[in-house]
C-alpha positions in Angstrom: 67.0 28.9 129.0 64.7 30.8 126.6 66.4 31.5 123.3 66.6 34.9 121.6 66.5 36.8 124.8 68.1 40.3 124.5 68.6 43.4 126.5 65.6 45.8 126.3 65.5 49.4 127.4 62.6 50.4 129.6 60.4 53.5 129.3 62.1 55.1 132.2 65.5 54.9 130.3 64.0 56.5 127.2 62.4 59.2 129.3 65.7 59.9 130.9 67.4 60.1 127.4 64.7 62.5 126.1 65.0 64.7 129.2 68.8 64.8 128.8 68.5 65.8 125.1 66.0 68.5 126.0 68.3 69.9 128.7 71.3 69.8 126.4 69.2 71.7 123.8 68.1 74.2 126.4 71.7 74.7 127.5 72.8 75.2 123.9 70.0 77.8 123.3 70.4 79.5 126.6 74.2 79.5 126.9 74.6 83.0 125.3 71.8 84.4 127.4 73.2 82.9 130.7 76.7 84.1 129.7 75.4 87.6 129.3 73.8 87.5 132.7 77.0 86.3 134.4 79.6 88.2 132.3 79.4 91.9 131.7 80.1 91.6 128.0 78.3 94.7 126.9 80.1 98.1 126.6 79.1 101.7 126.9 79.6 103.5 123.6 78.5 106.3 121.4 78.8 107.4 117.8 82.2 108.4 116.5 82.9 111.1 113.9 86.1 111.2 111.9 87.1 114.6 110.5 89.2 114.7 107.3 91.4 117.5 105.9 89.5 119.7 103.4 92.8 120.9 101.8 96.4 120.0 101.1 98.8 121.2 103.7 100.3 120.5 107.2 98.7 119.9 110.6 99.5 122.8 112.9 102.0 122.2 115.8 99.5 122.6 118.6 96.4 120.5 117.9 94.1 119.0 120.6 94.9 115.5 121.6 92.9 112.5 122.7 90.9 113.3 125.9 90.9 117.1 125.3 87.6 118.9 125.1 86.8 121.1 122.1 86.6 124.8 123.1 84.1 127.4 122.2 85.9 128.0 118.9 85.1 124.5 117.8 88.7 123.9 116.7 90.6 120.6 117.0 93.5 121.5 114.7 94.3 123.8 111.7 95.5 122.7 108.3 97.9 125.2 106.8 99.4 125.4 103.3 102.2 127.9 103.2 102.9 127.1 99.6 99.5 128.2 98.3 99.9 130.4 95.3 98.9 134.1 96.0 99.2 135.2 92.4 95.5 135.7 91.9 95.4 138.0 94.9 98.3 140.1 93.6 96.6 140.4 90.2 93.3 141.4 91.8 95.1 144.0 94.0 96.7 145.5 90.8 93.3 145.6 89.1 91.8 147.6 92.0 94.8 150.0 92.1 94.4 150.7 88.3 90.7 151.2 88.7 91.2 153.7 91.5 93.9 155.6 89.6 91.4 155.9 86.7 88.8 157.4 89.1 91.3 159.8 90.5 92.4 160.9 87.1 88.9 161.6 85.9 88.1 163.5 89.1 91.2 165.8 88.4 90.2 166.1 84.8 86.7 167.4 85.7 88.1 170.3 87.7 89.8 171.6 84.5 86.6 171.2 82.3 84.4 173.5 84.2 84.3 176.0 81.3 83.3 173.2 78.8 79.9 171.8 79.6 79.9 169.1 76.9 83.4 167.8 77.8 82.4 167.9 81.5 79.3 165.8 80.8 81.3 163.2 79.0 83.9 163.1 81.8 81.0 162.7 84.4 79.7 159.6 82.5 83.2 158.2 82.3 83.7 158.8 86.0 80.5 157.0 86.8 81.6 154.0 84.7 85.1 154.1 86.3 83.6 154.0 89.8 81.5 151.0 88.8 84.6 149.3 87.5 86.5 150.1 90.8 83.7 148.8 92.9 83.6 145.6 90.9 87.3 145.2 91.2 87.2 145.6 95.0 84.5 142.9 95.2 86.6 140.6 93.1 89.6 141.2 95.3 87.6 140.4 98.5 86.4 137.2 96.9 89.8 136.3 95.7 91.3 136.9 99.2 88.6 134.8 100.8 89.3 131.9 98.4 93.0 132.3 99.0 92.7 132.2 102.8 90.4 129.2 102.6 92.9 127.4 100.4 95.8 128.4 102.7 94.2 127.6 106.1 91.2 125.5 107.2 90.2 124.4 110.7 89.4 120.8 111.7 86.2 121.5 113.6 83.9 119.7 116.0 81.0 120.9 118.2 82.1 122.9 121.3 82.3 120.5 124.3 82.9 117.4 122.2 85.7 115.0 123.4 88.6 114.4 121.1 88.7 110.6 120.7 92.0 110.3 118.8 94.4 112.5 116.8 95.0 110.4 113.7 97.5 112.8 112.0 100.4 113.9 114.2 101.3 117.6 114.6 103.1 119.1 111.6 102.2 116.0 109.5 101.6 116.6 105.8 98.0 115.8 104.7 96.0 115.7 101.4 92.3 116.5 100.9 90.3 113.6 102.5 93.1 112.5 104.9 91.6 111.6 108.3 93.0 114.0 110.9 91.0 113.4 114.1 88.0 111.7 115.5 85.6 113.0 118.2 82.6 111.9 120.2 79.6 113.6 121.8 79.4 112.5 125.4 75.8 113.7 125.6 74.8 110.6 123.5 75.2 107.5 125.6 74.6 104.1 124.1 75.3 100.5 125.2 76.5 97.9 122.7 74.9 94.6 123.7 75.8 91.2 122.1 72.7 88.9 122.0 71.8 85.7 120.3 69.5 85.8 117.3 66.8 84.1 119.3 66.9 86.8 122.0 67.1 89.5 119.2 63.9 88.3 117.6 62.0 88.9 120.9 63.2 92.5 121.3 61.6 95.6 119.7 62.6 99.2 119.4 61.6 100.8 122.7 61.9 97.6 124.8 63.0 98.2 128.4 66.6 97.4 129.3 68.2 97.4 132.8 71.9 98.4 132.7 74.6 98.2 135.4 77.9 99.8 134.4 81.1 98.3 135.8 82.0 99.9 139.1 78.4 101.0 139.8 75.8 99.4 142.1 72.7 101.2 140.9 70.6 100.0 137.9 70.1 102.4 135.0 67.0 102.1 132.8 67.3 102.4 129.1 65.4 101.5 125.9 66.3 99.5 122.9 67.4 102.0 120.2 68.5 99.7 117.4 68.7 95.9 116.7 70.9 94.3 114.1 71.3 90.7 113.1 74.6 88.9 113.2 75.2 89.5 109.5 74.8 93.3 109.8 76.2 94.6 113.1 77.3 98.2 113.5 81.1 98.2 113.8 84.1 100.4 114.7 83.5 102.7 111.7 80.4 104.1 113.5 80.9 103.2 117.2 83.6 104.5 119.5 83.7 101.2 121.5 82.5 97.7 120.8 81.3 95.1 123.3 83.9 92.6 124.3 81.3 89.8 123.7 81.2 90.8 120.0 82.0 87.8 117.9 80.9 86.3 114.6 77.3 84.8 114.7 76.2 87.1 117.5 73.4 89.7 117.0 73.5 93.3 118.3 71.3 95.6 120.3 72.1 99.2 121.0 70.5 100.5 124.2 70.0 104.3 124.7 70.6 105.8 128.1 70.0 109.3 129.3 73.3 110.6 130.7 73.5 112.8 133.8 75.8 115.9 133.9 78.3 113.7 135.8 78.2 111.2 133.0 78.8 113.8 130.4 81.8 115.1 132.3 83.2 111.6 133.0 82.3 110.2 129.5 82.6 106.5 130.5 82.8 105.3 126.9 84.3 101.8 126.7 83.3 100.8 130.2 82.0 97.2 130.6 78.3 96.8 131.4 75.7 94.2 132.2 72.4 94.6 130.4 69.2 92.7 131.1 65.9 92.8 129.3 63.1 92.2 131.9 60.5 91.6 129.3 62.1 88.3 128.1 63.7 85.3 129.9 65.1 81.8 129.2 61.6 80.3 128.9 60.6 82.9 126.3 63.7 82.1 124.3 63.0 78.3 124.4 59.4 78.9 123.3 60.6 81.1 120.5 63.2 78.5 119.3 60.7 75.7 119.6 57.9 77.8 118.0 55.6 77.1 120.8 
């Protein structure tokens, strides 16, 4: 028997190994893309606005609650402070009354000075000054009352037609300036939060076409890429009303903008799951981008 004879792998074996490695790499790169195709891991969302209390006080007993629409008055709730000091108003009212009494007294004095031109002239000048003082006192009173009313009661406002997303402070709850009271959303702005891999993200640009299918619907909506963010700087719950269920560390983000119909504005499907596809790119484009081909 020949000595030193060992087992040698043929070219076919190494070709098979290379192909297996390539397929495994392609699966690793394309898994997030394929998952997004199969699983509707995107979510319909919009911007969220949180309204804070401008004054110290208490939330009124009949605020709007989650799901309510803001009326024409733009009011979600009212903050009232029954303990606000009204002393400045009382003092301003007293100043106005004194100034008016001075005017009335000078007017009565002038009727008795008709026979004394010099005294009548002096009284006329004093009366003019007194009227200026009275007018100024009334203006100060109006300003003081306005400041008092503003400090005593302030609305928590939102645009008419907005949807109350949450009532953060309960009815009759005490609040301080800056305390979050409620959040609201504008259903006329319709976005889709889409989790994507960084490779896919690199191939997308603002204005890229997106095909969107919302859970429960059969027709395809057409949107455009509005914003792209890398995995280290995604837009979170502080700004968006709903986040994609596929959101996880290491995953990039695309916000797609849709044009809502009147029915969409009425239904406001924020939080609904959605599938989003980008027809301009595919798995081959992603592999080429990763391999820099």
